All heavy atoms as a GROMACS GRO file, in nm:
protein
  532
    1MET      N    1 -11.907   5.484   9.383
    1MET     CA    2 -11.807   5.379   9.417
    1MET      C    3 -11.835   5.264   9.314
    1MET      O    4 -11.941   5.217   9.286
    1MET     CB    5 -11.852   5.325   9.560
    1MET     CG    6 -11.757   5.222   9.603
    1MET     SD    7 -11.788   5.197   9.783
    1MET     CE    8 -11.812   5.034   9.797
    2GLU      N    9 -11.725   5.223   9.266
    2GLU     CA   10 -11.721   5.119   9.159
    2GLU      C   11 -11.680   4.984   9.216
    2GLU      O   12 -11.600   4.971   9.300
    2GLU     CB   13 -11.625   5.161   9.048
    2GLU     CG   14 -11.616   5.064   8.924
    2GLU     CD   15 -11.519   5.111   8.820
    2GLU    OE1   16 -11.510   5.228   8.802
    2GLU    OE2   17 -11.462   5.022   8.757
    3TRP      N   18 -11.776   4.878   9.180
    3TRP     CA   19 -11.752   4.738   9.237
    3TRP      C   20 -11.667   4.665   9.129
    3TRP      O   21 -11.711   4.649   9.029
    3TRP     CB   22 -11.882   4.684   9.256
    3TRP     CG   23 -11.881   4.556   9.332
    3TRP    CD1   24 -11.853   4.534   9.463
    3TRP    CD2   25 -11.885   4.422   9.260
    3TRP    NE1   26 -11.849   4.401   9.483
    3TRP    CE2   27 -11.874   4.333   9.375
    3TRP    CE3   28 -11.918   4.376   9.150
    3TRP    CZ2   29 -11.889   4.196   9.346
    3TRP    CZ3   30 -11.918   4.239   9.128
    3TRP    CH2   31 -11.907   4.146   9.236
    4ARG      N   32 -11.549   4.620   9.186
    4ARG     CA   33 -11.468   4.544   9.084
    4ARG      C   34 -11.438   4.409   9.145
    4ARG      O   35 -11.424   4.385   9.277
    4ARG     CB   36 -11.336   4.614   9.081
    4ARG     CG   37 -11.358   4.760   9.001
    4ARG     CD   38 -11.232   4.800   8.952
    4ARG     NE   39 -11.195   4.708   8.846
    4ARG     CZ   40 -11.128   4.755   8.743
    4ARG    NH1   41 -11.093   4.874   8.718
    4ARG    NH2   42 -11.089   4.657   8.649
    5LEU      N   43 -11.413   4.308   9.066
    5LEU     CA   44 -11.366   4.178   9.105
    5LEU      C   45 -11.218   4.170   9.105
    5LEU      O   46 -11.154   4.221   9.008
    5LEU     CB   47 -11.421   4.069   9.010
    5LEU     CG   48 -11.577   4.044   8.997
    5LEU    CD1   49 -11.599   3.956   8.901
    5LEU    CD2   50 -11.625   4.004   9.139
    6ASP      N   51 -11.158   4.084   9.204
    6ASP     CA   52 -11.023   4.078   9.177
    6ASP      C   53 -11.002   3.944   9.092
    6ASP      O   54 -11.098   3.882   9.065
    6ASP     CB   55 -10.947   4.055   9.322
    6ASP     CG   56 -10.996   3.930   9.401
    6ASP    OD1   57 -11.063   3.845   9.353
    6ASP    OD2   58 -10.975   3.926   9.515
    7ALA      N   59 -10.882   3.907   9.067
    7ALA     CA   60 -10.851   3.807   8.964
    7ALA      C   61 -10.905   3.673   9.038
    7ALA      O   62 -10.950   3.585   8.949
    7ALA     CB   63 -10.697   3.806   8.939
    8HIS      N   64 -10.888   3.653   9.159
    8HIS     CA   65 -10.931   3.526   9.219
    8HIS      C   66 -11.092   3.514   9.205
    8HIS      O   67 -11.130   3.402   9.166
    8HIS     CB   68 -10.891   3.521   9.367
    8HIS     CG   69 -10.933   3.392   9.421
    8HIS    ND1   70 -10.881   3.264   9.404
    8HIS    CD2   71 -11.019   3.368   9.532
    8HIS    CE1   72 -10.932   3.176   9.479
    8HIS    NE2   73 -11.020   3.238   9.554
    9GLN      N   74 -11.154   3.611   9.227
    9GLN     CA   75 -11.306   3.608   9.233
    9GLN      C   76 -11.358   3.590   9.081
    9GLN      O   77 -11.442   3.519   9.059
    9GLN     CB   78 -11.372   3.750   9.288
    9GLN     CG   79 -11.357   3.754   9.429
    9GLN     CD   80 -11.404   3.897   9.480
    9GLN    OE1   81 -11.375   3.983   9.422
    9GLN    NE2   82 -11.462   3.888   9.596
   10GLU      N   83 -11.283   3.654   8.995
   10GLU     CA   84 -11.315   3.649   8.861
   10GLU      C   85 -11.293   3.500   8.794
   10GLU      O   86 -11.369   3.443   8.734
   10GLU     CB   87 -11.228   3.746   8.759
   10GLU     CG   88 -11.278   3.761   8.624
   10GLU     CD   89 -11.206   3.869   8.559
   10GLU    OE1   90 -11.174   3.958   8.619
   10GLU    OE2   91 -11.192   3.844   8.440
   11ALA      N   92 -11.189   3.437   8.843
   11ALA     CA   93 -11.155   3.312   8.802
   11ALA      C   94 -11.255   3.216   8.866
   11ALA      O   95 -11.308   3.118   8.804
   11ALA     CB   96 -11.012   3.267   8.865
   12LEU      N   97 -11.315   3.228   8.991
   12LEU     CA   98 -11.408   3.149   9.053
   12LEU      C   99 -11.540   3.157   8.972
   12LEU      O  100 -11.606   3.058   8.945
   12LEU     CB  101 -11.438   3.180   9.193
   12LEU     CG  102 -11.322   3.140   9.292
   12LEU    CD1  103 -11.343   3.190   9.433
   12LEU    CD2  104 -11.313   2.996   9.298
   13LEU      N  105 -11.573   3.282   8.935
   13LEU     CA  106 -11.702   3.303   8.847
   13LEU      C  107 -11.688   3.243   8.712
   13LEU      O  108 -11.786   3.180   8.683
   13LEU     CB  109 -11.726   3.453   8.844
   13LEU     CG  110 -11.774   3.529   8.970
   13LEU    CD1  111 -11.796   3.669   8.934
   13LEU    CD2  112 -11.903   3.456   9.014
   14CYS      N  113 -11.577   3.245   8.659
   14CYS     CA  114 -11.553   3.176   8.531
   14CYS      C  115 -11.566   3.032   8.544
   14CYS      O  116 -11.631   2.964   8.453
   14CYS     CB  117 -11.420   3.221   8.467
   14CYS     SG  118 -11.412   3.383   8.400
   15ALA      N  119 -11.496   2.982   8.640
   15ALA     CA  120 -11.510   2.824   8.659
   15ALA      C  121 -11.657   2.786   8.683
   15ALA      O  122 -11.697   2.687   8.639
   15ALA     CB  123 -11.421   2.794   8.775
   16LYS      N  124 -11.727   2.866   8.767
   16LYS     CA  125 -11.869   2.823   8.800
   16LYS      C  126 -11.959   2.847   8.666
   16LYS      O  127 -12.038   2.753   8.653
   16LYS     CB  128 -11.918   2.937   8.904
   16LYS     CG  129 -12.062   2.900   8.946
   16LYS     CD  130 -12.101   2.997   9.057
   16LYS     CE  131 -12.253   2.959   9.094
   16LYS     NZ  132 -12.302   3.053   9.194
   17ALA      N  133 -11.931   2.935   8.590
   17ALA     CA  134 -12.007   2.950   8.469
   17ALA      C  135 -11.969   2.851   8.376
   17ALA      O  136 -12.066   2.806   8.301
   17ALA     CB  137 -11.974   3.096   8.393
   18LYS      N  138 -11.844   2.794   8.360
   18LYS     CA  139 -11.813   2.688   8.276
   18LYS      C  140 -11.881   2.560   8.335
   18LYS      O  141 -11.934   2.487   8.247
   18LYS     CB  142 -11.664   2.662   8.283
   18LYS     CG  143 -11.592   2.762   8.193
   18LYS     CD  144 -11.426   2.730   8.197
   18LYS     CE  145 -11.360   2.833   8.124
   18LYS     NZ  146 -11.208   2.810   8.118
   19ARG      N  147 -11.887   2.538   8.459
   19ARG     CA  148 -11.955   2.422   8.518
   19ARG      C  149 -12.101   2.425   8.490
   19ARG      O  150 -12.161   2.317   8.446
   19ARG     CB  151 -11.930   2.411   8.666
   19ARG     CG  152 -11.790   2.352   8.705
   19ARG     CD  153 -11.792   2.322   8.847
   19ARG     NE  154 -11.833   2.423   8.941
   19ARG     CZ  155 -11.766   2.523   8.977
   19ARG    NH1  156 -11.636   2.528   8.953
   19ARG    NH2  157 -11.806   2.605   9.054
   20GLN      N  158 -12.174   2.546   8.506
   20GLN     CA  159 -12.296   2.560   8.472
   20GLN      C  160 -12.327   2.520   8.318
   20GLN      O  161 -12.439   2.459   8.288
   20GLN     CB  162 -12.361   2.692   8.507
   20GLN     CG  163 -12.368   2.705   8.658
   20GLN     CD  164 -12.399   2.861   8.699
   20GLN    OE1  165 -12.378   2.949   8.628
   20GLN    NE2  166 -12.455   2.868   8.806
   21GLN      N  167 -12.255   2.582   8.237
   21GLN     CA  168 -12.267   2.562   8.091
   21GLN      C  169 -12.247   2.417   8.054
   21GLN      O  170 -12.333   2.360   7.968
   21GLN     CB  171 -12.166   2.643   8.012
   21GLN     CG  172 -12.191   2.633   7.863
   21GLN     CD  173 -12.332   2.700   7.812
   21GLN    OE1  174 -12.370   2.795   7.883
   21GLN    NE2  175 -12.387   2.637   7.726
   22GLN      N  176 -12.157   2.352   8.121
   22GLN     CA  177 -12.134   2.202   8.091
   22GLN      C  178 -12.257   2.128   8.139
   22GLN      O  179 -12.295   2.025   8.074
   22GLN     CB  180 -12.013   2.156   8.167
   22GLN     CG  181 -11.881   2.199   8.099
   22GLN     CD  182 -11.751   2.169   8.181
   22GLN    OE1  183 -11.757   2.142   8.297
   22GLN    NE2  184 -11.632   2.177   8.123
   23CYS      N  185 -12.306   2.161   8.261
   23CYS     CA  186 -12.419   2.088   8.320
   23CYS      C  187 -12.542   2.106   8.226
   23CYS      O  188 -12.616   2.010   8.194
   23CYS     CB  189 -12.457   2.136   8.457
   23CYS     SG  190 -12.336   2.081   8.569
   24PHE      N  191 -12.551   2.232   8.164
   24PHE     CA  192 -12.670   2.261   8.079
   24PHE      C  193 -12.653   2.183   7.950
   24PHE      O  194 -12.747   2.114   7.904
   24PHE     CB  195 -12.672   2.404   8.048
   24PHE     CG  196 -12.766   2.454   7.939
   24PHE    CD1  197 -12.911   2.454   7.969
   24PHE    CD2  198 -12.728   2.480   7.813
   24PHE    CE1  199 -13.001   2.489   7.878
   24PHE    CE2  200 -12.828   2.502   7.719
   24PHE     CZ  201 -12.956   2.511   7.750
   25ASN      N  202 -12.525   2.179   7.905
   25ASN     CA  203 -12.501   2.101   7.782
   25ASN      C  204 -12.518   1.967   7.798
   25ASN      O  205 -12.580   1.888   7.706
   25ASN     CB  206 -12.361   2.137   7.716
   25ASN     CG  207 -12.349   2.265   7.671
   25ASN    OD1  208 -12.438   2.346   7.633
   25ASN    ND2  209 -12.216   2.311   7.667
   26CYS      N  210 -12.480   1.910   7.911
   26CYS     CA  211 -12.498   1.765   7.944
   26CYS      C  212 -12.643   1.730   7.953
   26CYS      O  213 -12.698   1.638   7.908
   26CYS     CB  214 -12.426   1.726   8.066
   26CYS     SG  215 -12.424   1.553   8.109
   27ALA      N  216 -12.716   1.822   8.026
   27ALA     CA  217 -12.868   1.791   8.035
   27ALA      C  218 -12.936   1.806   7.901
   27ALA      O  219 -13.024   1.714   7.886
   27ALA     CB  220 -12.921   1.900   8.145
   28LYS      N  221 -12.898   1.905   7.829
   28LYS     CA  222 -12.954   1.919   7.698
   28LYS      C  223 -12.936   1.788   7.608
   28LYS      O  224 -13.017   1.739   7.542
   28LYS     CB  225 -12.896   2.033   7.630
   28LYS     CG  226 -12.957   2.065   7.504
   28LYS     CD  227 -12.908   2.202   7.442
   28LYS     CE  228 -12.976   2.224   7.302
   28LYS     NZ  229 -12.902   2.352   7.245
   29ALA      N  230 -12.814   1.745   7.611
   29ALA     CA  231 -12.773   1.631   7.533
   29ALA      C  232 -12.851   1.497   7.581
   29ALA      O  233 -12.902   1.423   7.491
   29ALA     CB  234 -12.619   1.601   7.546
   30LYS      N  235 -12.872   1.489   7.708
   30LYS     CA  236 -12.949   1.380   7.759
   30LYS      C  237 -13.089   1.379   7.723
   30LYS      O  238 -13.135   1.276   7.683
   30LYS     CB  239 -12.936   1.377   7.927
   30LYS     CG  240 -12.806   1.312   7.978
   30LYS     CD  241 -12.817   1.322   8.134
   30LYS     CE  242 -12.685   1.275   8.186
   30LYS     NZ  243 -12.684   1.290   8.331
   31ARG      N  244 -13.143   1.498   7.723
   31ARG     CA  245 -13.298   1.526   7.672
   31ARG      C  246 -13.293   1.482   7.529
   31ARG      O  247 -13.380   1.408   7.484
   31ARG     CB  248 -13.341   1.660   7.695
   31ARG     CG  249 -13.366   1.681   7.839
   31ARG     CD  250 -13.456   1.818   7.858
   31ARG     NE  251 -13.377   1.931   7.798
   31ARG     CZ  252 -13.286   2.004   7.860
   31ARG    NH1  253 -13.253   1.976   7.982
   31ARG    NH2  254 -13.235   2.111   7.795
   32GLN      N  255 -13.196   1.534   7.443
   32GLN     CA  256 -13.198   1.498   7.301
   32GLN      C  257 -13.198   1.348   7.272
   32GLN      O  258 -13.243   1.290   7.190
   32GLN     CB  259 -13.091   1.575   7.234
   32GLN     CG  260 -13.107   1.726   7.224
   32GLN     CD  261 -13.006   1.804   7.172
   32GLN    OE1  262 -12.880   1.755   7.172
   32GLN    NE2  263 -13.030   1.917   7.117
   33GLN      N  264 -13.096   1.280   7.350
   33GLN     CA  265 -13.075   1.139   7.339
   33GLN      C  266 -13.209   1.064   7.373
   33GLN      O  267 -13.232   0.979   7.312
   33GLN     CB  268 -12.960   1.099   7.422
   33GLN     CG  269 -12.931   0.956   7.399
   33GLN     CD  270 -12.883   0.912   7.263
   33GLN    OE1  271 -12.808   0.999   7.201
   33GLN    NE2  272 -12.907   0.805   7.208
   34GLN      N  273 -13.269   1.110   7.484
   34GLN     CA  274 -13.393   1.039   7.529
   34GLN      C  275 -13.507   1.055   7.412
   34GLN      O  276 -13.572   0.950   7.398
   34GLN     CB  277 -13.437   1.105   7.663
   34GLN     CG  278 -13.352   1.060   7.780
   34GLN     CD  279 -13.394   1.140   7.898
   34GLN    OE1  280 -13.460   1.240   7.904
   34GLN    NE2  281 -13.352   1.091   8.006
   35CYS      N  282 -13.512   1.179   7.360
   35CYS     CA  283 -13.610   1.204   7.248
   35CYS      C  284 -13.581   1.123   7.137
   35CYS      O  285 -13.657   1.051   7.076
   35CYS     CB  286 -13.615   1.356   7.223
   35CYS     SG  287 -13.681   1.461   7.349
   36PHE      N  288 -13.449   1.112   7.111
   36PHE     CA  289 -13.399   1.027   6.990
   36PHE      C  290 -13.444   0.885   7.019
   36PHE      O  291 -13.497   0.818   6.923
   36PHE     CB  292 -13.255   1.048   6.959
   36PHE     CG  293 -13.200   0.944   6.856
   36PHE    CD1  294 -13.229   0.969   6.731
   36PHE    CD2  295 -13.144   0.836   6.896
   36PHE    CE1  296 -13.176   0.893   6.627
   36PHE    CE2  297 -13.090   0.754   6.797
   36PHE     CZ  298 -13.103   0.779   6.663
   37ASN      N  299 -13.404   0.835   7.136
   37ASN     CA  300 -13.431   0.691   7.164
   37ASN      C  301 -13.586   0.663   7.165
   37ASN      O  302 -13.631   0.558   7.121
   37ASN     CB  303 -13.375   0.649   7.309
   37ASN     CG  304 -13.226   0.639   7.302
   37ASN    OD1  305 -13.163   0.634   7.201
   37ASN    ND2  306 -13.151   0.660   7.413
   38CYS      N  307 -13.664   0.758   7.225
   38CYS     CA  308 -13.797   0.738   7.211
   38CYS      C  309 -13.860   0.737   7.086
   38CYS      O  310 -13.956   0.663   7.050
   38CYS     CB  311 -13.861   0.854   7.298
   38CYS     SG  312 -14.039   0.836   7.315
   39ALA      N  313 -13.811   0.832   6.991
   39ALA     CA  314 -13.871   0.832   6.848
   39ALA      C  315 -13.824   0.704   6.787
   39ALA      O  316 -13.911   0.642   6.712
   39ALA     CB  317 -13.822   0.963   6.785
   40LYS      N  318 -13.701   0.658   6.809
   40LYS     CA  319 -13.646   0.541   6.739
   40LYS      C  320 -13.740   0.418   6.783
   40LYS      O  321 -13.782   0.335   6.706
   40LYS     CB  322 -13.514   0.522   6.787
   40LYS     CG  323 -13.441   0.403   6.710
   40LYS     CD  324 -13.294   0.404   6.759
   40LYS     CE  325 -13.220   0.273   6.689
   40LYS     NZ  326 -13.090   0.261   6.721
   41ALA      N  327 -13.764   0.420   6.915
   41ALA     CA  328 -13.850   0.303   6.965
   41ALA      C  329 -13.991   0.302   6.910
   41ALA      O  330 -14.049   0.185   6.866
   41ALA     CB  331 -13.853   0.310   7.110
   42LYS      N  332 -14.047   0.410   6.893
   42LYS     CA  333 -14.180   0.437   6.836
   42LYS      C  334 -14.177   0.388   6.695
   42LYS      O  335 -14.271   0.313   6.640
   42LYS     CB  336 -14.231   0.574   6.854
   42LYS     CG  337 -14.277   0.606   6.987
   42LYS     CD  338 -14.327   0.760   6.983
   42LYS     CE  339 -14.360   0.797   7.124
   42LYS     NZ  340 -14.424   0.938   7.118
   43ARG      N  341 -14.070   0.431   6.615
   43ARG     CA  342 -14.064   0.393   6.472
   43ARG      C  343 -14.058   0.225   6.460
   43ARG      O  344 -14.113   0.170   6.378
   43ARG     CB  345 -13.943   0.456   6.404
   43ARG     CG  346 -13.969   0.595   6.366
   43ARG     CD  347 -13.864   0.655   6.284
   43ARG     NE  348 -13.726   0.633   6.335
   43ARG     CZ  349 -13.656   0.716   6.413
   43ARG    NH1  350 -13.715   0.813   6.444
   43ARG    NH2  351 -13.545   0.680   6.439
   44GLN      N  352 -13.960   0.179   6.550
   44GLN     CA  353 -13.946   0.036   6.542
   44GLN      C  354 -14.089  -0.043   6.575
   44GLN      O  355 -14.115  -0.138   6.517
   44GLN     CB  356 -13.832  -0.010   6.642
   44GLN     CG  357 -13.690   0.033   6.595
   44GLN     CD  358 -13.600   0.015   6.692
   44GLN    OE1  359 -13.625  -0.012   6.816
   44GLN    NE2  360 -13.471  -0.001   6.651
   45GLN      N  361 -14.147   0.011   6.676
   45GLN     CA  362 -14.276  -0.046   6.714
   45GLN      C  363 -14.383  -0.045   6.590
   45GLN      O  364 -14.459  -0.141   6.569
   45GLN     CB  365 -14.346   0.023   6.833
   45GLN     CG  366 -14.461  -0.049   6.892
   45GLN     CD  367 -14.505   0.004   7.021
   45GLN    OE1  368 -14.476   0.124   7.057
   45GLN    NE2  369 -14.574  -0.067   7.101
   46GLN      N  370 -14.380   0.082   6.525
   46GLN     CA  371 -14.470   0.089   6.424
   46GLN      C  372 -14.441  -0.004   6.298
   46GLN      O  373 -14.520  -0.057   6.237
   46GLN     CB  374 -14.476   0.227   6.369
   46GLN     CG  375 -14.542   0.331   6.469
   46GLN     CD  376 -14.522   0.470   6.434
   46GLN    OE1  377 -14.424   0.512   6.344
   46GLN    NE2  378 -14.598   0.568   6.480
   47GLN      N  379 -14.305  -0.015   6.278
   47GLN     CA  380 -14.263  -0.104   6.174
   47GLN      C  381 -14.298  -0.254   6.203
   47GLN      O  382 -14.344  -0.324   6.119
   47GLN     CB  383 -14.104  -0.094   6.156
   47GLN     CG  384 -14.063   0.038   6.088
   47GLN     CD  385 -13.906   0.057   6.079
   47GLN    OE1  386 -13.843  -0.009   6.155
   47GLN    NE2  387 -13.869   0.150   6.000
   48GLN      N  388 -14.283  -0.296   6.337
   48GLN     CA  389 -14.323  -0.427   6.373
   48GLN      C  390 -14.462  -0.453   6.354
   48GLN      O  391 -14.515  -0.566   6.318
   48GLN     CB  392 -14.274  -0.459   6.517
   48GLN     CG  393 -14.123  -0.467   6.525
   48GLN     CD  394 -14.067  -0.484   6.677
   48GLN    OE1  395 -14.147  -0.458   6.756
   48GLN    NE2  396 -13.941  -0.502   6.688
   49SER      N  397 -14.540  -0.356   6.396
   49SER     CA  398 -14.694  -0.376   6.379
   49SER      C  399 -14.735  -0.384   6.239
   49SER      O  400 -14.820  -0.463   6.209
   49SER     CB  401 -14.760  -0.248   6.448
   49SER     OG  402 -14.743  -0.246   6.592
   50ALA      N  403 -14.668  -0.308   6.152
   50ALA     CA  404 -14.701  -0.299   6.008
   50ALA      C  405 -14.669  -0.438   5.952
   50ALA      O  406 -14.739  -0.498   5.865
   50ALA     CB  407 -14.625  -0.192   5.933
   51GLN      N  408 -14.543  -0.496   5.993
   51GLN     CA  409 -14.490  -0.625   5.950
   51GLN      C  410 -14.598  -0.736   5.988
   51GLN      O  411 -14.623  -0.815   5.907
   51GLN     CB  412 -14.357  -0.662   5.990
   51GLN     CG  413 -14.247  -0.580   5.922
   51GLN     CD  414 -14.112  -0.596   5.984
   51GLN    OE1  415 -14.110  -0.655   6.086
   51GLN    NE2  416 -13.998  -0.551   5.916
   52LEU      N  417 -14.639  -0.732   6.121
   52LEU     CA  418 -14.734  -0.829   6.164
   52LEU      C  419 -14.869  -0.820   6.094
   52LEU      O  420 -14.926  -0.920   6.052
   52LEU     CB  421 -14.754  -0.814   6.308
   52LEU     CG  422 -14.639  -0.844   6.403
   52LEU    CD1  423 -14.664  -0.818   6.546
   52LEU    CD2  424 -14.613  -1.000   6.376
   53GLU      N  425 -14.911  -0.703   6.063
   53GLU     CA  426 -15.030  -0.682   5.990
   53GLU      C  427 -15.019  -0.726   5.844
   53GLU      O  428 -15.121  -0.788   5.800
   53GLU     CB  429 -15.073  -0.532   5.979
   53GLU     CG  430 -15.204  -0.504   5.940
   53GLU     CD  431 -15.246  -0.355   5.948
   53GLU    OE1  432 -15.206  -0.287   6.052
   53GLU    OE2  433 -15.310  -0.312   5.851
   54ARG      N  434 -14.922  -0.708   5.785
   54ARG     CA  435 -14.890  -0.757   5.644
   54ARG      C  436 -14.899  -0.916   5.649
   54ARG      O  437 -14.942  -0.986   5.558
   54ARG     CB  438 -14.768  -0.714   5.583
   54ARG     CG  439 -14.769  -0.558   5.537
   54ARG     CD  440 -14.657  -0.526   5.451
   54ARG     NE  441 -14.526  -0.534   5.516
   54ARG     CZ  442 -14.454  -0.444   5.584
   54ARG    NH1  443 -14.515  -0.324   5.591
   54ARG    NH2  444 -14.341  -0.457   5.644
   55LYS      N  445 -14.831  -0.973   5.741
   55LYS     CA  446 -14.829  -1.115   5.759
   55LYS      C  447 -14.962  -1.180   5.780
   55LYS      O  448 -14.992  -1.287   5.730
   55LYS     CB  449 -14.726  -1.167   5.863
   55LYS     CG  450 -14.588  -1.148   5.829
   55LYS     CD  451 -14.488  -1.191   5.945
   55LYS     CE  452 -14.346  -1.167   5.901
   55LYS     NZ  453 -14.263  -1.210   6.013
   56SER      N  454 -15.042  -1.116   5.844
   56SER     CA  455 -15.183  -1.166   5.884
   56SER      C  456 -15.277  -1.139   5.778
   56SER      O  457 -15.390  -1.200   5.782
   56SER     CB  458 -15.221  -1.104   6.019
   56SER     OG  459 -15.246  -0.972   6.014
   57THR      N  460 -15.245  -1.054   5.693
   57THR     CA  461 -15.349  -1.023   5.586
   57THR      C  462 -15.318  -1.102   5.460
   57THR      O  463 -15.211  -1.100   5.405
   57THR     CB  464 -15.330  -0.861   5.546
   57THR    OG1  465 -15.346  -0.784   5.666
   57THR    CG2  466 -15.434  -0.821   5.444
   58PRO      N  467 -15.425  -1.184   5.425
   58PRO     CA  468 -15.400  -1.279   5.314
   58PRO      C  469 -15.385  -1.182   5.169
   58PRO      O  470 -15.439  -1.080   5.171
   58PRO     CB  471 -15.522  -1.354   5.298
   58PRO     CG  472 -15.627  -1.285   5.386
   58PRO     CD  473 -15.559  -1.211   5.484
   59LEU      N  474 -15.291  -1.231   5.093
   59LEU     CA  475 -15.276  -1.166   4.959
   59LEU      C  476 -15.387  -1.192   4.860
   59LEU      O  477 -15.409  -1.112   4.774
   59LEU     CB  478 -15.142  -1.205   4.903
   59LEU     CG  479 -15.021  -1.161   4.986
   59LEU    CD1  480 -14.898  -1.220   4.920
   59LEU    CD2  481 -14.999  -1.019   5.007
   60TYR      N  482 -15.455  -1.305   4.878
   60TYR     CA  483 -15.562  -1.340   4.795
   60TYR      C  484 -15.654  -1.430   4.874
   60TYR      O  485 -15.634  -1.483   4.982
   60TYR     CB  486 -15.513  -1.416   4.671
   60TYR     CG  487 -15.425  -1.536   4.709
   60TYR    CD1  488 -15.491  -1.660   4.725
   60TYR    CD2  489 -15.286  -1.533   4.728
   60TYR    CE1  490 -15.407  -1.773   4.762
   60TYR    CE2  491 -15.207  -1.638   4.760
   60TYR     CZ  492 -15.277  -1.759   4.788
   60TYR     OH  493 -15.197  -1.874   4.802
   61ASP      N  494 -15.778  -1.427   4.824
   61ASP     CA  495 -15.887  -1.505   4.897
   61ASP      C  496 -15.887  -1.647   4.843
   61ASP      O  497 -15.882  -1.678   4.718
   61ASP     CB  498 -16.021  -1.440   4.863
   61ASP     CG  499 -16.134  -1.489   4.948
   61ASP    OD1  500 -16.101  -1.553   5.036
   61ASP    OD2  501 -16.250  -1.435   4.924
   62ASP      N  502 -15.892  -1.756   4.934
   62ASP     CA  503 -15.892  -1.888   4.897
   62ASP      C  504 -16.020  -1.930   4.825
   62ASP      O  505 -16.024  -2.037   4.766
   62ASP     CB  506 -15.856  -1.970   5.018
   62ASP     CG  507 -15.723  -1.962   5.048
   62ASP    OD1  508 -15.627  -1.924   4.979
   62ASP    OD2  509 -15.693  -1.990   5.182
   63LYS      N  510 -16.128  -1.856   4.864
   63LYS     CA  511 -16.261  -1.912   4.800
   63LYS      C  512 -16.282  -1.842   4.653
   63LYS      O  513 -16.269  -1.727   4.641
   63LYS     CB  514 -16.369  -1.855   4.889
   63LYS     CG  515 -16.357  -1.907   5.037
   63LYS     CD  516 -16.466  -1.845   5.132
   63LYS     CE  517 -16.444  -1.877   5.268
   63LYS     NZ  518 -16.538  -1.811   5.357
   64PRO      N  519 -16.322  -1.941   4.571
   64PRO     CA  520 -16.349  -1.895   4.438
   64PRO      C  521 -16.486  -1.808   4.439
   64PRO      O  522 -16.564  -1.851   4.505
   64PRO     CB  523 -16.353  -2.019   4.357
   64PRO     CG  524 -16.363  -2.134   4.438
   64PRO     CD  525 -16.325  -2.080   4.589
   65THR      N  526 -16.496  -1.716   4.353
   65THR     CA  527 -16.617  -1.640   4.348
   65THR      C  528 -16.714  -1.684   4.228
   65THR      O  529 -16.667  -1.730   4.131
   65THR     CB  530 -16.591  -1.490   4.341
   65THR    OG1  531 -16.515  -1.473   4.223
   65THR    CG2  532 -16.538  -1.440   4.457
   0.00000   0.00000   0.00000
């Protein structure tokens, strides 16, 4: 006995698969965006820390040797 889908059932399965794929793609995009934002924030924080460190480090010593 062969199991077959009628056109209506096939259309429902196709629509469900499309929604699942869209949800997967959306979730994947959100994760990628979060990772991008997180990495970007880390880089900015590191740059700010480096700038503050450069500003607080004297370029030369005021005391003569």
